[in-house]
LOVEXVEX-695122 format. One line per field, with one value per atom (N, C-alpha, C): residue in three letters; x, y, z; chain. Coordinates in pm, whole numbers, plus 32768, in hexadecimal, padded with zeros to 4 digits. Atoms other than C-alpha are relative to their C-alpha. Layout:
residues N
resn = [ALA / ...]
X = [X / ...]
Y = [Y / ...]
Z = [Z / ...]
chain = [A / ...]
This chain:
residues 130
resn = [MET / MET / MET / ALA / ALA / ALA / ALA / ALA / ALA / GLN / GLN / GLN / PRO / PRO / PRO / ALA / ALA / ALA / PRO / PRO / PRO / ALA / ALA / ALA / GLY / GLY / GLY / PRO / PRO / PRO / ALA / ALA / ALA / ILE / ILE / ILE / GLU / GLU / GLU / VAL / VAL / VAL / SER / SER / SER / VAL / VAL / VAL / ALA / ALA / ALA / LYS / LYS / LYS / LEU / LEU / LEU / ARG / ARG / ARG / ASN / ASN / ASN / ALA / ALA / ALA / LYS / LYS / LYS / GLY / GLY / GLY / GLN / GLN / GLN / LEU / LEU / LEU / LEU / LEU / LEU / VAL / VAL / VAL / CYS / CYS / CYS / LEU / LEU / LEU / THR / THR / THR / SER / SER / SER / ASN / ASN / ASN / ALA / ALA / ALA / LYS / LYS / LYS / ALA / ALA / ALA / PHE / PHE / PHE / PRO / PRO / PRO / ASP / ASP / ASP / CYS / CYS / CYS / SER / SER / SER / LYS / LYS / LYS / ASP / ASP / ASP / PRO / PRO / PRO / ARG / ARG / ARG / ALA / ALA / ALA / ILE / ILE / ILE / LYS / LYS / LYS / ARG / ARG / ARG / ALA / ALA / ALA / VAL / VAL / VAL / PRO / PRO / PRO / ALA / ALA / ALA / ALA / ALA / ALA / SER / SER / SER / GLY / GLY / GLY / ALA / ALA / ALA / ARG / ARG / ARG / LEU / LEU / LEU / THR / THR / THR / LEU / LEU / LEU / HIS / HIS / HIS / VAL / VAL / VAL / PRO / PRO / PRO / ALA / ALA / ALA / ASN / ASN / ASN / GLY / GLY / GLY / THR / THR / THR / TYR / TYR / TYR / ALA / ALA / ALA / ILE / ILE / ILE / ALA / ALA / ALA / LEU / LEU / LEU / VAL / VAL / VAL / HIS / HIS / HIS / ASP / ASP / ASP / GLU / GLU / GLU / ASN / ASN / ASN / SER / SER / SER / ASN / ASN / ASN / ASP / ASP / ASP / LYS / LYS / LYS / MET / MET / MET / ASP / ASP / ASP / LEU / LEU / LEU / ARG / ARG / ARG / LEU / LEU / LEU / PHE / PHE / PHE / LEU / LEU / LEU / PRO / PRO / PRO / ARG / ARG / ARG / GLU / GLU / GLU / GLY / GLY / GLY / PHE / PHE / PHE / GLY / GLY / GLY / PHE / PHE / PHE / SER / SER / SER / ASN / ASN / ASN / ASN / ASN / ASN / PRO / PRO / PRO / LYS / LYS / LYS / ILE / ILE / ILE / GLY / GLY / GLY / MET / MET / MET / GLY / GLY / GLY / ALA / ALA / ALA / PRO / PRO / PRO / GLY / GLY / GLY / PHE / PHE / PHE / LYS / LYS / LYS / SER / SER / SER / CYS / CYS / CYS / ALA / ALA / ALA / PHE / PHE / PHE / ALA / ALA / ALA / VAL / VAL / VAL / THR / THR / THR / GLY / GLY / GLY / ASP / ASP / ASP / ARG / ARG / ARG / SER / SER / SER / VAL / VAL / VAL / ALA / ALA / ALA / ILE / ILE / ILE / THR / THR / THR / MET / MET / MET / LYS / LYS / LYS / TYR / TYR / TYR / MET / MET / MET / LEU / LEU / LEU]
X = [7F8A / 7A1A / 800C / 7FFA / 7A55 / 805B / 7FBF / 7AC9 / 8080 / 7F5F / 7C52 / 7FCA / 7FFE / 7C31 / 8053 / 7FA5 / 7CC6 / 805B / 7FA4 / 7E08 / 7FD5 / 802F / 7DEC / 8030 / 7FC9 / 7ED8 / 801E / 7FC1 / 7F65 / 8031 / 7FE1 / 7FD0 / 8087 / 7FA3 / 8148 / 802B / 7FD7 / 817E / 807C / 7F89 / 82E1 / 8035 / 7FD6 / 8389 / 8089 / 7F88 / 84C2 / 803B / 7FB7 / 85AA / 8096 / 7F7C / 8700 / 8026 / 7FEA / 86E7 / 805D / 7FAC / 881D / 7FAA / 801F / 8768 / 7F85 / 8066 / 863B / 8044 / 7FE7 / 86EE / 8000 / 7FF0 / 86E2 / 7F68 / 807F / 85DD / 8052 / 7FD2 / 85D6 / 7FC3 / 8020 / 85E8 / 7FC8 / 8018 / 851E / 7FE1 / 8014 / 8517 / 7FD2 / 8043 / 843E / 7FE2 / 800B / 844F / 7FFC / 8022 / 83D6 / 80A2 / 7FA5 / 850A / 8098 / 7F99 / 8637 / 8096 / 7F9E / 8714 / 8015 / 8006 / 86BC / 8014 / 7FBC / 871A / 8067 / 8040 / 877D / 7FD3 / 8017 / 8750 / 7F88 / 807A / 8612 / 7FF7 / 8019 / 8695 / 7FE9 / 801D / 866A / 7F83 / 8096 / 8512 / 7F88 / 807C / 8405 / 7F89 / 808C / 8301 / 802A / 7FE6 / 83A3 / 7FE3 / 8036 / 8323 / 807D / 7F93 / 8418 / 7FCE / 801F / 83EF / 806B / 7F96 / 8498 / 7F87 / 805B / 83FE / 8065 / 7FBE / 846E / 8025 / 7FEB / 853F / 7FB2 / 8058 / 849C / 7F7B / 804E / 837E / 7FFA / 7FFB / 8401 / 7FF9 / 7FF8 / 83E3 / 7F89 / 807B / 82A7 / 7FD0 / 8042 / 822A / 7FC0 / 805C / 812A / 801C / 7FEA / 816D / 7FB6 / 805C / 8065 / 803A / 7FDB / 80D1 / 7FAD / 8074 / 8011 / 7FD7 / 8042 / 7FE4 / 8048 / 7FB1 / 8063 / 8066 / 7F99 / 81B2 / 8060 / 7F8A / 8320 / 803D / 7FBC / 83C4 / 8069 / 7F85 / 8502 / 7FF3 / 8003 / 8513 / 808E / 7F8C / 8662 / 8004 / 7FED / 8683 / 808A / 7FA2 / 8768 / 7FD9 / 7FFE / 8793 / 8033 / 7FAF / 87DD / 7FE3 / 801B / 8820 / 8026 / 7FE1 / 88AD / 7F95 / 8055 / 8781 / 800C / 7FFB / 8838 / 7FED / 804C / 8768 / 8066 / 7F9F / 889E / 802B / 7FAA / 895B / 8095 / 7F58 / 8AD6 / 803F / 7F8F / 8BEC / 8073 / 7F8A / 8D3D / 8057 / 7FB3 / 8E53 / 7FC2 / 804E / 8D4F / 7FAC / 8044 / 8CA4 / 7F98 / 8079 / 8B4E / 7FFD / 7FED / 8B41 / 7F80 / 8096 / 89C6 / 7FC1 / 8043 / 88E6 / 7FBD / 8050 / 8845 / 7FBA / 804A / 875B / 7FD9 / 8019 / 86D8 / 7F7B / 805A / 859D / 8049 / 7FBF / 85DE / 808E / 7F82 / 8718 / 8056 / 7FB9 / 87F7 / 8070 / 7F8E / 8973 / 8041 / 7FC3 / 8A3F / 80AF / 7F99 / 8B71 / 8038 / 7FC3 / 8C4C / 7F91 / 8078 / 8B4E / 7F59 / 8082 / 89DC / 7FB5 / 8034 / 8910 / 7F9E / 8067 / 8854 / 7F72 / 808A / 86FC / 7FD8 / 801E / 86DB / 7FE9 / 7FFE / 873B / 7FA6 / 804D / 8663 / 7F5A / 8073 / 852D / 7F88 / 8084 / 83D8 / 7F7F / 8061 / 82AB / 7F62 / 8074 / 8168 / 7F9C / 809B / 7FFC / 7FB6 / 8045 / 7F4D / 801E / 7FC7 / 7F80 / 806E / 7FAE / 80B2 / 805A / 7F9E / 81C8 / 807E / 7F73 / 834C / 8043 / 7FBA / 843D / 8089 / 7F67 / 8593 / 803B / 7FA9 / 8697 / 807B / 7F95 / 8794 / 807E / 7F6A / 8901 / 805A / 7FAB / 8A2B / 806D / 7F66 / 8B8C / 805A / 7F9C / 8C23 / 7F99]
Y = [8049 / A654 / 7F87 / 8084 / A564 / 7FA4 / 807F / A400 / 8009 / 801E / A3B6 / 7F6D / 8071 / A2A2 / 7F8B / 8091 / A12A / 8008 / 8023 / A0FA / 7F74 / 8055 / A037 / 7F53 / 80A4 / 9F01 / 7FC1 / 802D / 9E2D / 8047 / 7FB1 / 9E9C / 7F96 / 803B / 9E3C / 8048 / 7FC5 / 9E66 / 7FD7 / 8016 / 9E89 / 800E / 7FF5 / 9E59 / 8013 / 7FDA / 9F03 / 7FCE / 8042 / 9E4C / 8032 / 7FC5 / 9EC8 / 8074 / 7F73 / A02D / 803E / 7FB1 / A0D2 / 805E / 7FA3 / A1DF / 8054 / 7FC3 / A2C8 / 8087 / 7F83 / A3D4 / 8003 / 7FE4 / A45C / 7FB0 / 8038 / A378 / 7F90 / 806C / A243 / 8022 / 7FCF / A287 / 7F65 / 808B / A15A / 7FEA / 8011 / A0D1 / 7F94 / 807A / 9FCA / 7FFC / 7FF6 / 9F5C / 7F90 / 8066 / 9E64 / 7FF2 / 7FEC / 9EB7 / 7FF4 / 8013 / 9E0D / 802A / 7FE0 / 9ECD / 80A4 / 7FB3 / 9FE6 / 7FF9 / 8032 / 9F3C / 8026 / 7FFB / 9F98 / 8096 / 7F5C / A11F / 803E / 7FD4 / A145 / 8080 / 7F5F / A28A / 7FD2 / 8036 / A1AF / 7FE8 / 8042 / A159 / 8069 / 7FAF / A267 / 7FC7 / 8047 / A16A / 7FE9 / 8015 / A131 / 8033 / 7F9F / A182 / 801E / 7FB5 / A25E / 804C / 7FAE / A2EF / 7FFA / 7FBA / A3A4 / 7FE3 / 7FF4 / A35D / 7FF8 / 800F / A3C1 / 7F67 / 80A4 / A2A8 / 7FF3 / 801B / A2D8 / 7FB1 / 8030 / A26E / 7F76 / 8040 / A187 / 7F61 / 8076 / A040 / 7F91 / 803B / 9FDB / 805B / 7F95 / A081 / 7F91 / 8035 / A031 / 801D / 7FDF / A011 / 7FCD / 8042 / A007 / 8007 / 8025 / 9F5D / 8018 / 8023 / 9F8C / 7F9C / 8061 / 9E3B / 7F6F / 805A / 9CCF / 8009 / 7FFB / 9C8D / 7FC8 / 8008 / 9C64 / 807B / 7F91 / 9D5C / 7FFA / 7FF0 / 9DC7 / 806B / 7F7A / 9EAF / 8033 / 7FC4 / 9F85 / 805C / 7F9C / A047 / 8048 / 7FB9 / A142 / 8044 / 7FBA / A1BC / 80AA / 7F7F / A330 / 8059 / 7FB1 / A3A4 / 80B8 / 7F80 / A4F2 / 8059 / 7FD3 / A54A / 8059 / 7FA2 / A5AA / 7FC2 / 8029 / A4C7 / 7F9D / 8067 / A3D7 / 7F9F / 803F / A2D2 / 8041 / 7FA9 / A361 / 7F7A / 8074 / A289 / 8039 / 7FE4 / A283 / 7FAE / 8077 / A1C9 / 7F90 / 8065 / A118 / 7FCC / 8033 / A0AF / 8048 / 7FB8 / A107 / 8026 / 7FDF / A207 / 7FDF / 8000 / A1C1 / 7F5F / 80AD / A07A / 7FFE / 7FE9 / 9FF4 / 7F5D / 806F / 9EB0 / 7FFF / 803F / 9DF2 / 7F9E / 8053 / 9D1E / 7F63 / 80A2 / 9B8C / 8012 / 8017 / 9C05 / 7FB2 / 8048 / 9B88 / 8015 / 801B / 9B32 / 805C / 7F7A / 9C97 / 7FBD / 801D / 9C60 / 808B / 7F82 / 9D77 / 8041 / 7FC0 / 9E65 / 7FCB / 8019 / 9E64 / 7F70 / 807B / 9D14 / 8014 / 7FF4 / 9CE9 / 7FF2 / 8002 / 9CE6 / 7F75 / 8096 / 9B89 / 7FA0 / 8059 / 9B14 / 8065 / 7FA1 / 9C3D / 8002 / 801D / 9BFC / 7FAA / 805A / 9B88 / 8006 / 7FF3 / 9B35 / 8036 / 7FC7 / 9BFF / 7FD9 / 803F / 9B5B / 8037 / 7FDF / 9C0E / 805A / 7FB0 / 9CE5 / 7F8F / 8082 / 9C42 / 8059 / 7FBE / 9CAF / 7FDC / 7FED / 9CE6 / 8007 / 7FE3 / 9CD2 / 8009 / 7FF9 / 9D83 / 8017 / 7FF1 / 9D90 / 8060 / 7FA6 / 9EAD / 7FE4 / 802F / 9E81 / 809B / 7F8F / 9F86 / 7FD1 / 804C / 9F5D / 806D / 7F8B / A091 / 8025]
Z = [7FED / 0DB5 / 7F7A / 8073 / 0C55 / 806D / 7FE0 / 0CB9 / 7F8A / 8068 / 0C42 / 7FDD / 805B / 0B33 / 803D / 7FD6 / 0BB3 / 7F82 / 8061 / 0B17 / 7FB0 / 8055 / 09E5 / 7FF5 / 7FF0 / 0A18 / 807E / 7F60 / 0B35 / 8046 / 7FA2 / 0C49 / 8036 / 7FB0 / 0CE6 / 807E / 7F7A / 0E47 / 8025 / 7FE3 / 0E91 / 8091 / 7F66 / 0FEA / 7FE8 / 8006 / 1039 / 8080 / 7F82 / 1131 / 8001 / 8007 / 11B6 / 7FE9 / 802A / 1176 / 8081 / 7FAA / 1226 / 8069 / 7F8E / 12AC / 7FA1 / 802A / 1257 / 7FAF / 805D / 11A1 / 7F53 / 80A2 / 1043 / 7FCC / 8023 / 0F6A / 7FC5 / 804C / 0EA5 / 7F6D / 80A2 / 0D24 / 7FB5 / 804C / 0C67 / 7F75 / 807A / 0B3A / 7FE9 / 803F / 0A98 / 7F7C / 807E / 093A / 7FBF / 8029 / 0856 / 7F65 / 807D / 0756 / 8023 / 7FDA / 079B / 7FBB / 801C / 06DE / 8047 / 7FC1 / 07AB / 80A6 / 7F8F / 08F7 / 801A / 7F85 / 0A0C / 800C / 7FCC / 09FE / 7FB3 / 804E / 090A / 7F9E / 8025 / 0869 / 7F45 / 8086 / 0714 / 7FCC / 8016 / 0742 / 802C / 7FFA / 0725 / 8043 / 7FB0 / 07B0 / 806E / 7F7F / 08DC / 8076 / 7F83 / 0A38 / 8047 / 7FBC / 0AE3 / 8080 / 7F5D / 0C60 / 8041 / 7F9B / 0D57 / 8077 / 7F6C / 0EBE / 8069 / 7F59 / 101F / 801E / 7FC1 / 10A6 / 8079 / 7FA0 / 11D8 / 7FEC / 800C / 1155 / 7F74 / 8051 / 104D / 801B / 7FED / 10E3 / 7FE1 / 8033 / 1051 / 7F76 / 807B / 0EE8 / 7F94 / 804D / 0DF9 / 7F53 / 80AE / 0C67 / 7F9A / 807B / 0B58 / 7F8F / 8097 / 0A0C / 7FB2 / 8052 / 08E6 / 7FB1 / 803C / 0893 / 8042 / 7FE7 / 08E4 / 7FB2 / 8077 / 084C / 8088 / 7F9A / 08F9 / 7FF4 / 7FEC / 09AB / 8067 / 7FA9 / 0A8E / 804D / 7FB5 / 0B8A / 803D / 7FBB / 0BF7 / 8064 / 7FA3 / 0D2F / 8019 / 7FFE / 0D86 / 8082 / 7F9E / 0EF2 / 8005 / 7FF0 / 0EAF / 8067 / 7F74 / 1005 / 7FF7 / 7FE6 / 0FB5 / 7FA4 / 807D / 0EA4 / 7FA7 / 806A / 0D97 / 7F7B / 8070 / 0C9B / 7FB5 / 8048 / 0C33 / 8072 / 7FB2 / 0CC5 / 800F / 7FE6 / 0D78 / 7FFC / 801E / 0D3B / 8051 / 7FB0 / 0DCC / 7FD7 / 8058 / 0D07 / 7FB4 / 806F / 0C22 / 807F / 7FBC / 0D5A / 8031 / 7FCC / 0DCD / 8094 / 7F75 / 0EFD / 8042 / 7FB3 / 0F1D / 7FF6 / 7FEC / 0F41 / 7F86 / 8070 / 0E34 / 8018 / 8010 / 0DE9 / 7F8D / 805C / 0CFE / 8005 / 8005 / 0CA0 / 800A / 8025 / 0CE5 / 806A / 7F99 / 0DD5 / 7FD2 / 803F / 0CD2 / 8043 / 7FF0 / 0D2F / 7FC6 / 8047 / 0D05 / 7FDA / 8015 / 0C54 / 7FCA / 800C / 0B8C / 7FAB / 802D / 0B15 / 8018 / 7FF7 / 0AFC / 7FD1 / 8028 / 0AD1 / 7F90 / 808B / 0985 / 8031 / 8015 / 0928 / 8033 / 7FEA / 0926 / 808A / 7FB6 / 0A5C / 8090 / 7FC3 / 0B0C / 7FCB / 803A / 0A2B / 8043 / 7FB0 / 0ACF / 7FA1 / 805F / 0A11 / 804C / 7F95 / 0A80 / 7FA9 / 8047 / 0A27 / 803E / 7F91 / 0B2C / 8062 / 7F7D / 0C7D / 7FFD / 7FBE / 0D31 / 8053 / 7F9A / 0E25 / 7FCE / 8014 / 0DE9 / 8097 / 7F94 / 0F19 / 7FE7 / 802D / 0EDF / 8069 / 7FA3 / 0FC2 / 7FD4 / 801E / 0FBA / 801E / 7FFE / 0F96 / 8004 / 7FC9 / 1028 / 7FE8 / 7FE9 / 0FB6 / 8047 / 7FA2 / 104C / 8083]
chain = [A / A / A / A / A / A / A / A / A / A / A / A / A / A / A / A / A / A / A / A / A / A / A / A / A / A / A / A / A / A / A / A / A / A / A / A / A / A / A / A / A / A / A / A / A / A / A / A / A / A / A / A / A / A / A / A / A / A / A / A / A / A / A / A / A / A / A / A / A / A / A / A / A / A / A / A / A / A / A / A / A / A / A / A / A / A / A / A / A / A / A / A / A / A / A / A / A / A / A / A / A / A / A / A / A / A / A / A / A / A / A / A / A / A / A / A / A / A / A / A / A / A / A / A / A / A / A / A / A / A / A / A / A / A / A / A / A / A / A / A / A / A / A / A / A / A / A / A / A / A / A / A / A / A / A / A / A / A / A / A / A / A / A / A / A / A / A / A / A / A / A / A / A / A / A / A / A / A / A / A / A / A / A / A / A / A / A / A / A / A / A / A / A / A / A / A / A / A / A / A / A / A / A / A / A / A / A / A / A / A / A / A / A / A / A / A / A / A / A / A / A / A / A / A / A / A / A / A / A / A / A / A / A / A / A / A / A / A / A / A / A / A / A / A / A / A / A / A / A / A / A / A / A / A / A / A / A / A / A / A / A / A / A / A / A / A / A / A / A / A / A / A / A / A / A / A / A / A / A / A / A / A / A / A / A / A / A / A / A / A / A / A / A / A / A / A / A / A / A / A / A / A / A / A / A / A / A / A / A / A / A / A / A / A / A / A / A / A / A / A / A / A / A / A / A / A / A / A / A / A / A / A / A / A / A / A / A / A / A / A / A / A / A / A / A / A / A / A / A / A / A / A / A / A / A / A / A / A / A / A / A / A / A / A / A / A / A / A / A / A / A / A / A / A / A / A / A / A / A / A / A / A / A / A / A / A / A / A / A / A]
């Protein structure tokens, strides 16, 4: 049995607090591209994951190199791979690195960004509007 190679870059240990329930999955987006935040769709180098909500209270992400990154999470309770809305308000939970104050719309990259200079931990508190 061949050994798996160790991940190349620093590890980010993400702890997630205040998940409403263990249904569905957590959609994770980690990017260093401010223009691609918060959904990562415009960043081919973004780290995107879907992890079961039941096991998502802690997860590890490996970044390719030191730098400035931001994380966005969605608690996709019905596992349809997107944030569901009702009258422009999120029906599912969300969270961001640095836990910025939420106003109208998602926070910007700058308020969620953190420096990675080696292994580190990030705590994210989920928010639910409905």
